[in-house]
C-alpha positions in Angstrom: 1.9 30.7 15.6 1.3 30.0 11.9 4.9 30.5 11.1 6.0 27.7 13.5 3.7 25.2 11.9 4.8 26.2 8.4 8.4 25.0 9.0 7.5 21.7 10.6 6.1 20.1 7.4 9.4 20.2 5.6 11.3 18.4 8.3 8.7 15.6 8.7 8.5 15.2 4.9 12.2 15.0 4.6 12.2 12.1 7.2 9.6 10.3 5.2 11.5 10.7 2.0 14.6 9.4 3.6 12.6 6.4 5.1 11.0 5.4 1.8 14.1 6.1 -0.3 15.9 3.3 1.6 15.2 0.0 0.0 15.9 -3.4 1.7 17.6 -5.8 -0.7 16.5 -8.9 1.4 12.8 -8.1 1.3 10.4 -10.2 -0.8 9.7 -8.6 -4.2 6.3 -9.2 -5.7 5.5 -7.9 -9.2 2.5 -5.5 -9.3 0.6 -7.7 -11.8 0.7 -10.6 -9.4 -0.9 -8.4 -6.7 -3.6 -7.2 -9.1 -4.2 -10.8 -10.2 -4.6 -12.0 -6.7 -7.1 -9.3 -5.9 -9.1 -10.2 -9.0 -8.9 -13.9 -8.1 -10.0 -13.3 -4.5 -13.0 -11.2 -5.8 -14.0 -14.0 -8.2 -13.8 -16.6 -5.4 -16.0 -14.4 -3.1 -18.5 -13.8 -5.9 -18.6 -17.5 -6.7 -19.2 -18.4 -3.0 -22.0 -15.8 -2.8 -23.6 -17.4 -5.9 -23.3 -21.0 -4.6 -24.3 -20.3 -1.0 -26.8 -17.4 -1.0 -27.9 -16.1 2.4 
């Protein structure tokens, strides 16, 4: 029973590698720094709102 499960991981991992290896050229490309900046900006807005309107 353990032998059957041992072989399944490789096949499923190979499928994931094949899926993530394929890149769509028409997709929107966002630079990672923009994502980090948007997260920091959203956190700043939330903290400012909590400061201005305390519960």
